[in-house]
C-alpha positions in Angstrom: -20.2 17.3 -4.5 -19.0 19.1 -1.6 -15.2 18.8 -0.9 -15.6 16.5 2.4 -17.9 14.3 0.9 -15.7 14.0 -2.3 -12.7 13.2 0.2 -14.9 10.8 2.3 -16.0 8.9 -0.9 -12.5 8.6 -2.3 -11.0 7.3 1.2 -13.9 4.8 1.3 -13.2 3.7 -2.2 -9.7 3.1 -1.9 -10.2 1.2 1.4 -12.8 -1.0 -0.5 -10.5 -1.6 -3.4 -7.8 -2.7 -1.1 -10.4 -5.3 0.2 -11.2 -6.5 -3.4 -7.3 -6.9 -3.9 -7.6 -9.1 -0.9 -10.0 -11.7 -2.9 -7.0 -12.5 -5.3 -5.4 -15.4 -3.5 -2.4 -15.1 -1.6 0.9 -17.0 -2.1 2.0 -18.3 1.3 5.8 -18.4 2.1 7.7 -20.2 5.0 8.5 -16.7 6.4 4.9 -16.4 7.8 4.1 -13.4 5.6 2.1 -13.9 2.1 2.6 -12.3 -1.1 -0.6 -10.3 -2.0 -1.9 -7.8 -4.2 -2.9 -5.7 -1.5 0.3 -3.6 -1.5 -0.6 -2.3 -4.9 -3.4 -0.4 -3.2 -1.0 1.1 -0.7 0.7 2.6 -3.7 -2.6 3.5 -5.5 -3.8 5.1 -2.4 -0.7 7.2 -1.8 -0.4 8.4 -5.7 -4.0 8.8 -6.3 -5.1 10.4 -3.0 -2.3 11.9 -1.4 -0.6 11.6 2.0 -3.4 12.5 4.1 -6.2 10.6 2.2 -4.0 7.6 1.4 -3.2 7.2 5.2 -7.0 7.6 6.1 -7.8 4.9 3.4 -5.4 2.5 4.9 -6.4 3.5 8.8 -10.1 3.0 7.6 -9.2 -0.7 5.8 -7.1 -1.7 8.9 -9.9 -0.8 11.4 -12.3 -2.9 9.6 -9.9 -5.6 9.6 -9.2 -5.2 13.3 -12.9 -5.3 13.9 -12.8 -8.7 12.6 -13.9 -8.4 8.9 -11.9 -11.1 6.8 -10.5 -8.4 4.4 -7.0 -9.7 4.1 -6.1 -11.9 1.4 -6.8 -15.5 2.2 -10.1 -14.3 4.4 -8.2 -13.2 7.4 -9.2 -10.6 9.8 -9.4 -9.6 13.6 -7.0 -8.5 16.1 -4.8 -11.6 15.8 -3.4 -10.6 12.5 -1.6 -7.6 14.2 0.3 -10.1 16.3 1.3 -12.3 13.3 4.7 -12.3 11.5 2.9 -10.1 9.1 2.0 -7.4 11.6 4.8 -5.2 10.8 3.7 -5.0 7.1 0.3 -4.3 8.1 1.2 -1.5 10.2 3.6 -0.1 7.5 0.8 0.1 5.1 -0.7 3.4 6.3 2.7 5.0 6.8 3.7 3.6 3.4 0.5 5.3 1.6 1.4 8.4 3.6 5.2 8.2 2.3 4.0 7.5 -1.1 1.6 10.4 -1.3 4.3 12.9 0.1 6.9 11.6 -2.4 4.2 11.9 -5.1 3.4 15.6 -4.1 6.9 16.4 -4.4 7.7 14.9 -7.8 6.6 16.2 -11.4 3.1 15.3 -12.6 2.4 17.9 -15.5 2.4 15.2 -18.2 1.1 11.5 -18.3 4.7 10.3 -18.6 6.1 12.5 -15.8 3.4 11.2 -13.6 3.8 7.6 -14.4 7.4 8.1 -13.8 6.7 10.0 -10.2 4.3 7.1 -9.5 6.9 4.4 -9.8 9.5 6.5 -7.8 6.9 7.3 -4.9 5.6 3.7 -5.0 9.2 2.5 -4.6 9.9 4.9 -1.7 6.7 4.4 0.2 5.0 1.2 -1.2 8.3 -0.8 -1.2 11.0 0.5 1.0 8.9 1.9 3.8 6.6 -1.1 3.9 9.6 -3.4 4.0 11.2 -1.7 6.8 8.3 -1.8 8.8 8.1 -5.4 7.8 11.5 -6.2 8.8 11.0 -4.5 12.2 7.8 -6.8 12.6 9.7 -9.9 11.8 12.4 -9.3 14.3 10.0 -8.4 17.2 7.3 -10.8 16.7 8.9 -13.7 14.6 12.1 -13.5 16.6 14.2 -13.5 13.5 17.7 -11.8 13.4 18.0 -8.8 11.4 19.7 -10.6 8.8 17.3 -13.3 8.5 14.4 -10.7 8.4 16.1 -8.6 5.7 16.9 -11.8 3.5 13.3 -12.7 4.0 12.0 -9.6 2.8 14.1 -9.6 -0.3 11.7 -12.4 -1.7 9.0 -9.7 -2.0 11.0 -7.1 -3.9 10.7 -8.4 -7.5 7.0 -8.6 -7.3 6.8 -5.4 -5.6 8.7 -3.8 -8.6 6.1 -5.2 -10.6 3.3 -3.4 -8.4 5.2 -0.2 -8.7 5.0 -0.6 -12.5 1.3 -1.4 -12.4 0.8 1.5 -10.0 2.7 3.8 -12.7 0.5 2.7 -15.5 -2.9 3.1 -13.8 -1.7 6.7 -12.9 -0.5 7.3 -16.4 -4.0 6.1 -17.7 -5.6 8.5 -15.2 -3.5 11.3 -16.1 -4.5 10.9 -19.6 -8.3 10.7 -18.9 -8.6 13.0 -16.2 -5.7 15.7 -16.8 -7.0 17.9 -13.7 -6.6 15.0 -11.2 -4.3 16.1 -8.5 -1.6 13.3 -8.0 -0.4 13.3 -4.4 -3.1 15.1 -2.9 
């Protein structure tokens, strides 16, 4: 397979995977931002594809959402979701995938164990920290929360996101065992 064809296929595959994660029911919170499994897709895209292709996968996914496809958890889609309290998180997804991929490329991945530890750390940096910073900015600007309210509100997501970091690390470790030539982080 030609490298650009392979790249296109992987980007499309991960955009589709994130859509599949949206089929798992969301948990609504009073904050206006639901708990979903789709942030695991952000972490996996960055760790598995690297910064550039992870960013592309999330941009493709969000373009499909913007066109109205109901790919977000709960069957949401369309331009309106980018003006909801969750908009900062959505905009943070491509940035988070990019940072996750960049961090993953800087960390050791020579053994399945080191790849898993690196994936956990990269996911925590990009998929958790970066996405939540963007989410807080969105909550302040769209939901008109104070900085303190937005920060306190986003802390609800951290325990679940740490579990997603561990799941991402497990997937990376499994792939590292089965495909030792896989280039994590791009």
